[in-house]
C-alpha positions as CSV (number, residue, x, y, z in Angstrom):
1,M,-18.6,-9.9,21.5
2,E,-17.7,-7.0,23.7
3,N,-19.3,-8.6,26.7
4,L,-17.2,-11.9,26.3
5,L,-14.0,-9.3,26.4
6,K,-15.1,-7.8,29.6
7,E,-15.0,-11.2,30.9
8,Y,-11.9,-12.1,29.4
9,K,-10.5,-8.4,30.6
10,K,-12.0,-9.5,34.2
11,P,-9.3,-9.8,37.2
12,D,-9.2,-13.7,38.6
13,E,-10.4,-13.3,42.5
14,R,-7.8,-15.9,43.6
15,W,-4.7,-12.7,43.5
16,E,-6.8,-11.0,46.2
17,I,-5.1,-13.7,48.4
18,W,-1.9,-12.1,48.4
19,G,-2.8,-8.7,48.1
20,V,-3.3,-7.6,44.2
21,N,-6.2,-5.9,43.7
22,S,-5.0,-4.1,40.4
23,H,-3.2,-5.4,37.1
24,S,0.3,-2.8,37.6
25,E,0.4,-4.5,41.5
26,F,0.0,-7.7,40.1
27,M,3.4,-6.6,37.5
28,S,5.1,-5.4,40.1
29,K,4.9,-8.0,42.3
30,F,4.7,-11.0,40.0
31,M,5.8,-10.0,36.7
32,V,8.9,-12.1,35.3
33,I,10.7,-10.6,32.1
34,G,13.2,-12.3,30.2
35,R,17.0,-10.6,30.7
36,F,19.1,-12.6,28.7
37,H,23.4,-12.0,27.6
38,D,24.4,-11.1,24.8
39,N,25.4,-15.4,23.3
40,V,21.5,-15.9,24.2
41,P,20.0,-16.8,20.6
42,E,16.8,-13.7,19.9
43,L,14.9,-17.2,19.0
44,I,15.2,-18.0,22.4
45,K,14.3,-14.5,23.5
46,E,11.5,-14.2,21.2
47,E,9.9,-17.2,22.7
48,F,10.3,-16.6,26.2
49,K,8.2,-13.3,25.1
50,V,5.4,-15.7,24.6
51,V,5.9,-16.8,28.6
52,E,6.1,-12.6,29.7
53,R,2.4,-12.5,28.1
54,L,1.0,-15.8,29.5
55,L,2.5,-14.6,32.5
56,C,0.7,-10.9,32.6
57,N,-2.1,-11.8,31.7
58,S,-2.9,-14.3,34.6
59,Y,-3.8,-11.9,35.9
60,Y,-7.1,-12.5,34.7
61,H,-7.2,-16.1,34.6
62,Y,-5.3,-17.8,36.7
63,P,-4.2,-21.0,35.4
64,L,-1.9,-19.2,33.1
65,I,0.4,-19.2,35.6
66,D,1.3,-23.2,34.7
67,E,1.1,-22.9,30.8
68,A,4.0,-19.9,30.9
69,F,6.1,-22.6,33.1
70,S,4.8,-25.3,30.6
71,K,6.0,-22.9,27.9
72,V,9.7,-21.9,29.4
73,T,10.1,-26.2,29.6
74,R,9.9,-26.3,26.4
75,I,12.3,-23.3,25.1
76,F,14.4,-24.9,27.4
77,E,14.3,-28.1,25.6
78,S,14.7,-26.4,22.4
79,A,17.8,-24.6,24.0
80,I,19.6,-26.8,24.4
81,S,19.1,-28.5,20.6
82,L,19.8,-24.8,19.7
83,R,23.3,-25.1,22.1
84,L,24.5,-28.5,20.6
85,K,24.1,-27.1,16.7
86,E,26.1,-24.2,18.4
87,L,29.1,-26.7,19.4
88,N,28.7,-28.7,15.8
89,I,27.4,-32.1,18.3
90,L,25.0,-34.1,16.2
91,E,21.9,-35.3,17.0
92,E,20.9,-38.9,16.1
93,K,18.7,-39.5,13.4
94,K,16.5,-41.4,15.5
95,F,14.8,-40.0,18.7
96,E,17.5,-39.2,21.6
97,T,16.2,-38.4,24.6
98,L,16.7,-35.2,26.3
99,D,18.5,-36.5,28.8
100,K,21.1,-37.4,26.7
101,K,21.4,-34.0,24.6
102,I,22.4,-32.8,28.0
103,K,25.3,-35.5,28.9
104,K,26.8,-34.4,25.0
105,I,27.0,-30.3,26.3
106,E,28.9,-31.2,30.0
107,A,31.9,-31.5,28.2
108,Y,31.9,-28.0,27.2
109,T,30.6,-26.4,30.6
110,S,30.4,-27.6,33.8
111,S,29.0,-30.6,36.4
112,T,27.3,-27.7,38.6
113,L,24.9,-26.8,35.8
114,T,24.1,-29.8,34.3
115,K,22.8,-31.3,37.1
116,E,20.3,-27.8,37.4
117,W,19.7,-28.4,33.4
118,N,18.5,-31.9,34.5
119,A,16.9,-31.1,37.2
120,A,15.1,-29.2,35.0
121,K,14.6,-31.6,33.5
122,N,13.1,-33.6,35.2
123,I,10.3,-30.6,35.7
124,R,9.7,-30.4,32.0
125,N,8.6,-34.1,31.9
126,S,6.5,-33.3,34.8
127,F,4.3,-30.9,32.8
128,A,4.8,-32.8,29.8
129,H,2.3,-34.7,31.2
130,P,0.2,-33.1,34.1
131,A,-2.4,-34.7,35.6
132,A,-6.2,-33.6,34.7
133,G,-6.7,-30.4,37.1
134,S,-3.9,-30.5,38.4
135,L,-2.7,-26.5,38.9
136,R,0.3,-25.2,40.5
137,G,-0.1,-22.0,40.7
138,I,1.4,-19.0,42.9
139,T,4.2,-22.2,43.4
140,L,5.8,-21.8,40.4
141,F,7.0,-18.2,40.9
142,N,10.6,-18.7,41.7
143,G,11.0,-21.2,39.2
144,F,10.6,-18.3,36.3
145,F,13.6,-16.7,38.0
146,Q,15.5,-19.8,37.6
147,M,14.4,-21.0,34.1
148,V,15.9,-17.7,33.0
149,N,19.1,-18.4,35.1
150,I,19.3,-21.4,33.3
151,L,18.8,-20.7,30.0
152,N,21.8,-18.2,30.4
153,T,23.9,-20.2,31.7
154,I,24.0,-23.0,28.4
155,F,24.7,-19.8,26.5
156,L,27.7,-19.6,28.6
157,D,31.0,-21.1,27.5
158,K,33.2,-23.2,29.5
159,T,36.0,-20.1,30.1
160,T,33.4,-18.3,31.8
161,V,31.3,-20.8,33.4
162,E,35.1,-21.9,35.1
163,H,36.7,-18.3,35.9
164,N,33.2,-18.3,38.1
165,I,33.6,-20.9,39.3
166,Q,37.0,-20.4,40.5
167,A,37.0,-16.5,41.1
168,L,33.8,-18.1,43.9
169,N,36.5,-20.6,45.9
170,Q,39.2,-18.2,45.3
171,L,36.4,-16.2,47.4
172,K,35.7,-18.4,50.0
173,E,39.3,-18.9,50.9
174,V,40.2,-14.9,51.1
175,A,36.8,-14.8,53.2
176,N,37.8,-17.9,55.7
177,P,38.5,-15.8,58.4
178,L,34.5,-14.2,58.8
179,K,33.8,-18.3,59.0
180,K,33.4,-17.9,61.9
181,G,34.1,-15.2,64.5
182,L,32.3,-12.0,66.2
183,F,32.0,-9.0,64.2
184,K,30.5,-5.1,63.8
185,F,28.6,-5.1,60.4
186,Q,28.0,-1.6,59.5
187,M,25.2,-1.1,56.8
188,E,24.3,2.5,56.1
189,D,23.2,3.9,59.2
190,K,22.9,0.5,61.0
191,I,25.5,-1.3,62.9
192,F,24.4,-5.4,63.6
193,L,26.0,-7.7,65.3
194,V,26.8,-10.7,63.3
195,T,28.9,-14.3,64.3
196,S,29.7,-14.8,60.2
197,I,29.8,-13.5,56.8
198,L,29.8,-15.7,53.6
199,P,29.9,-15.4,49.9
200,Y,27.0,-17.9,48.0
201,S,27.5,-17.1,44.8
202,F,29.6,-15.1,42.1
203,F,29.5,-13.5,38.6
204,E,31.5,-11.4,36.8
205,N,29.7,-9.7,33.9
206,K,30.7,-6.6,32.2
207,N,34.3,-6.8,33.8
208,I,32.2,-6.2,37.7
209,Q,32.5,-8.5,40.1
210,K,29.4,-9.0,41.9
211,S,28.8,-11.4,44.8
212,F,26.0,-12.2,47.1
213,W,26.4,-12.7,50.9
214,V,25.0,-14.3,53.5
215,I,25.1,-12.5,57.2
216,H,24.2,-14.4,59.9
217,P,23.4,-11.8,62.6
218,V,23.8,-12.7,66.5
219,L,19.9,-13.3,67.1
220,T,18.4,-12.4,70.8
221,Y,15.7,-14.8,70.5
222,F,15.8,-18.4,68.6
223,P,12.5,-20.6,69.7
224,Q,12.7,-23.9,72.1
225,K,9.8,-25.8,71.1
226,T,7.8,-26.4,67.4
227,D,4.9,-25.0,68.9
228,K,6.6,-21.7,68.5
229,L,8.6,-20.9,65.0
230,N,9.5,-18.0,64.2
231,F,12.8,-17.6,62.7
232,D,15.0,-14.5,62.0
233,L,16.7,-15.1,58.8
234,P,20.6,-14.0,58.1
235,I,20.8,-10.9,56.1
236,F,21.1,-11.2,52.1
237,Q,23.8,-8.8,50.6
238,S,25.5,-8.4,47.0
239,F,28.0,-6.8,46.7
240,K,31.0,-5.3,44.4
241,N,34.4,-4.1,44.5
242,I,34.8,-6.5,47.7
243,K,38.5,-6.0,50.1
244,I,39.3,-8.3,52.7
245,T,42.4,-8.2,55.4
246,E,43.0,-9.6,58.5
247,N,41.2,-7.3,60.7
248,S,38.2,-5.2,58.2
249,F,35.7,-6.6,55.5
250,E,34.6,-3.6,53.3
251,A,32.4,-3.9,50.6
252,T,29.7,-1.7,47.8
253,N,25.9,-2.4,48.2
254,I,25.5,-3.5,44.0
255,Y,22.0,-2.1,44.4
256,N,22.4,2.0,46.2
257,N,26.3,1.7,45.8
258,K,26.6,2.6,49.8
259,K,29.8,1.2,51.3
260,I,29.7,-1.8,54.1
261,F,32.1,-2.5,56.7
262,A,32.7,-5.3,59.6
263,I,35.3,-5.1,61.9
264,P,36.8,-8.3,64.2
265,T,35.0,-7.0,68.5
266,N,35.9,-8.5,71.6
267,K,34.3,-6.9,73.7
268,K,32.7,-8.2,76.5
269,E,29.3,-7.2,76.0
270,N,29.2,-8.3,72.8
271,I,31.2,-12.1,74.1
272,E,28.1,-12.2,76.6
273,L,25.0,-11.3,73.8
274,L,26.9,-14.2,71.3
275,N,27.6,-16.7,74.1
276,K,23.8,-16.2,75.1
277,H,22.7,-16.4,71.0
278,Q,24.9,-20.2,70.9
279,E,23.1,-21.3,74.5
280,Q,19.7,-20.6,73.1
281,I,20.6,-22.4,69.8
282,E,22.0,-25.5,71.4
283,S,19.2,-25.9,73.9
284,S,16.2,-25.7,71.2
285,E,14.4,-28.9,70.4
286,N,16.3,-30.7,67.7
287,E,13.3,-30.5,65.7
288,V,13.2,-26.8,65.7
289,K,17.1,-26.8,64.8
290,Q,16.1,-28.6,61.6
291,A,13.3,-26.3,61.0
292,Y,15.6,-23.7,60.7
293,W,18.3,-25.3,59.2
294,N,15.6,-26.0,56.5
295,L,14.4,-23.5,56.1
296,L,17.2,-20.9,55.8
297,E,18.4,-23.7,53.1
298,H,15.1,-22.9,50.5
299,E,15.7,-18.8,51.6
300,I,19.5,-18.6,50.9
301,N,18.4,-20.8,47.2
302,N,15.6,-18.9,46.2
303,E,18.2,-15.4,47.2
304,V,20.9,-16.5,45.1
305,I,18.8,-17.4,42.2
306,K,17.1,-13.7,42.1
307,F,20.5,-12.5,42.9
308,L,21.9,-14.1,39.3
309,Y,18.8,-13.5,37.9
310,E,18.9,-9.5,38.8
311,N,22.5,-8.8,37.7
312,C,24.2,-11.2,35.5
313,W,22.8,-11.1,32.6
314,K,22.6,-7.3,31.2
């Protein structure tokens, strides 16, 4: 029995591929804990602890990641049923599909959220009928953050959902002068030349308005051919205390409480840099540009998921 225990506590060598050499290092890089707002039922919070323990032990047996994700998809299904009960919506006595249950809740939330829930439903279906020997492993990592977000959104009331959607739309409207131009963007002791400063997500939590922004810098290099794809990504930032005027942008970084500033610039040397930036993008192969936009969409989506997970539920 003691030898068996040692075997169960032997690290899975596959983690070395990602530079993980200890359990504590694994926990800091790949552990996802449940973060839930007060209206999420205790039953859901307790169920997620099973996911946490499966993830924790995947350091010793890599395939447990898939088992952890399979568990969270089942929690998602349970959460939909719990929400129906909270709203006093009767479930059919005969078998009722998850799709029908989600449709019943749509009037109490938003179509944007139910689209995300339907995507989670499709993932749940794939895990309900896995192929023998299938293993997704670390490719599921960001999915855990998204599933935590989804579990939280299921238990948001419609007023909260609509308030945040409206606030994001208003923020985009106010920030419209920053959508396209040339700005000096100061972050701590660094100054960047940027072409746009755009809000992508918003959530008000405990009277603090938090938003996620994408800042596109003027690039000095952009790949021209597909054989040398090496892209510089935008600057991703999470802000509070936003102040926007015709001639300035000011905000506070959520994580370190440091101020950032941006002002328009029309200096000749800066305009020349912008022109070179635009020329490089325009002259690149279409496949290169498409690869860049695909990568950009993927990275922004992941960053928005992390922004919500880290800042909006607790």
